[in-house]
C-alpha positions in Angstrom: -6.0 27.8 31.4 -8.4 25.3 33.0 -11.5 24.4 31.0 -14.4 24.3 33.3 -17.6 22.3 32.9 -20.6 24.6 32.8 -24.0 23.0 33.4 -26.8 24.3 31.2 -30.2 23.1 32.2 -32.7 22.6 29.4 -35.3 20.6 31.2 -35.6 19.1 34.6 -34.5 15.7 33.2 -31.9 16.8 30.7 -28.7 18.6 31.6 -26.1 19.3 28.9 -22.4 19.8 29.8 -20.0 21.2 27.5 -16.5 22.7 27.8 -16.5 26.4 28.2 -15.3 27.9 25.0 -13.3 31.1 24.9 -15.1 32.5 21.8 -18.8 33.2 21.2 -20.8 32.7 18.1 -20.4 35.5 15.6 -23.2 37.4 14.0 -22.3 35.8 10.6 -22.4 32.3 11.9 -25.7 33.0 13.7 -27.2 34.3 10.4 -26.1 31.2 8.6 -27.7 29.1 11.3 -31.1 31.0 11.3 -32.8 29.0 8.5 -32.2 25.7 10.4 -33.2 27.3 13.7 -36.4 28.7 12.1 -37.4 25.4 10.5 -36.8 23.5 13.7 -38.9 26.0 15.6 -41.8 25.9 13.2 -41.8 22.0 13.3 -41.7 22.1 17.1 -44.5 24.7 17.2 -46.7 22.7 14.9 -46.1 19.5 16.8 -46.9 21.3 20.1 -50.4 22.1 18.6 -50.3 25.7 17.4 -51.5 26.5 13.9 -49.5 27.7 10.9 -49.5 31.5 11.7 -49.0 30.9 15.4 -46.1 28.5 14.6 -44.5 31.3 12.6 -44.9 33.6 15.6 -43.3 31.0 17.8 -40.4 30.6 15.3 -39.8 34.3 15.3 -39.9 34.5 19.1 -37.5 31.6 19.2 -35.0 33.2 16.9 -35.2 36.4 18.8 -34.6 34.6 22.1 -31.7 32.6 20.6 -30.2 35.9 19.2 -30.4 37.3 22.7 -28.3 34.4 24.0 -26.0 34.3 20.9 -22.9 34.5 23.0 -23.9 31.3 24.8 -25.0 29.3 21.8 -21.5 27.9 21.3 -21.8 26.0 24.6 -24.6 23.8 23.3 -24.0 20.7 21.3 -26.9 21.4 19.0 -28.4 24.9 18.8 -31.0 23.4 16.5 -32.1 21.1 19.3 -32.2 24.0 21.6 -34.3 25.9 19.2 -36.8 23.0 19.1 -37.0 23.0 22.9 -37.4 26.7 23.2 -40.1 26.7 20.5 -42.0 23.9 22.1 -42.1 25.7 25.4 -43.1 29.0 23.8 -45.9 27.2 21.9 -47.2 25.5 25.0 -47.1 28.9 26.8 -49.0 30.5 24.0 -51.6 27.7 24.1 -52.0 28.1 27.9 -52.4 31.9 27.5 -54.9 31.7 24.7 -58.5 31.7 25.9 -60.6 28.8 24.8 -63.5 29.8 22.7 -66.6 29.6 25.0 -70.0 29.2 23.6 -71.0 32.4 25.4 -68.8 34.3 22.9 -70.6 32.7 20.0 -74.3 32.1 19.7 -74.6 28.4 20.5 -77.9 28.2 18.7 -76.1 28.9 15.4 -73.4 26.3 16.2 -75.9 23.6 17.0 -76.4 22.5 13.4 -75.5 23.9 10.0 -77.9 26.5 8.7 -80.4 25.1 6.2 -82.4 27.1 3.7 -85.3 24.6 4.2 -88.0 26.1 6.5 -88.8 22.7 8.1 -85.1 22.1 8.9 -84.9 25.5 10.5 -88.0 24.9 12.5 -86.7 21.5 13.7 -83.4 23.1 14.7 -85.2 25.8 16.7 -87.4 23.2 18.4 -84.4 21.0 19.3 -82.5 24.0 20.7 -85.5 25.1 22.8 -86.0 21.5 24.0 -82.3 21.2 25.1 -82.4 24.6 26.9 -85.5 23.4 28.8 -83.8 20.2 29.7 -80.7 22.0 30.9 -82.9 24.3 33.0 -84.5 21.3 34.7 -81.1 20.1 36.1 -80.4 20.8 39.7 -78.6 24.2 40.0 -75.2 22.7 41.0 -75.3 20.2 38.1 -76.4 22.9 35.8 -73.5 25.2 36.9 -70.9 22.5 36.7 -72.1 21.3 33.4 -72.1 24.8 32.0 -68.6 25.5 33.2 -67.3 22.3 31.7 -69.1 22.1 28.4 -69.5 25.8 27.6 -66.6 27.6 29.4 -64.3 24.6 28.8 -62.9 24.7 32.4 -60.9 21.9 33.8 -62.2 19.7 36.7 -59.8 21.3 39.1 -60.8 24.9 38.1 -64.5 24.0 38.5 -63.8 22.4 41.9 -62.0 25.5 43.1 -64.7 27.8 41.9 -67.6 25.8 43.3 -65.8 24.8 46.4 -66.1 21.0 46.0 -63.6 18.2 45.3 -62.6 17.3 41.8 -64.2 13.9 42.3 -67.5 15.6 43.1 -67.2 17.6 39.9 -66.9 14.3 37.9 -69.9 12.9 39.7 -72.0 15.9 39.0 -71.0 16.0 35.4 -71.8 12.3 35.0 -75.3 12.8 36.6 -76.0 15.8 34.4 -75.0 14.0 31.2 -76.9 10.9 32.2 -80.1 12.9 32.8 -79.8 14.7 29.5 -79.1 11.4 27.6 -82.1 9.8 29.3 -84.3 12.6 28.1 -82.9 12.3 24.6 -83.7 8.6 24.5 -87.3 9.3 25.7 -87.6 11.9 22.9 -86.7 9.5 20.2 
């Protein structure tokens, strides 16, 4: 019986080749391997930037995906390394899918400064917020719109360019002008 090389693509740059084995991983051997797979998946999830609970979710999804391909795991040199790669990609996908918290969802006036029980601090905070709102309303409409999409909605330059119908370079210029105008007004206020 000829043993054939089977390519298994893990990433565009990395291709692992291993001899085709005639037997698949058994359920018992997979169960013995699960703690190592889970630990590697949690580490990969955390290093990819997801939090503790989300890393647990990523680890569970990784183990499920690896169980689904249990028959093919013997072909890999290191199932633990494969678990890390799968977990990292699942974590990055989760981060891409999760909506960024926009200030429209939360009252930005409450986030501006920590609440203080001192009436004068509360009055100062309210005055500062009203002043900033006035300064933002004085910006030209395109600058105001681009600034809002970037700072509040946390959109990328490319997304803003597509929505507004301008080039990404123009987005950068408009943002710089808006920030400069606001910084100048802050300096005048001091």
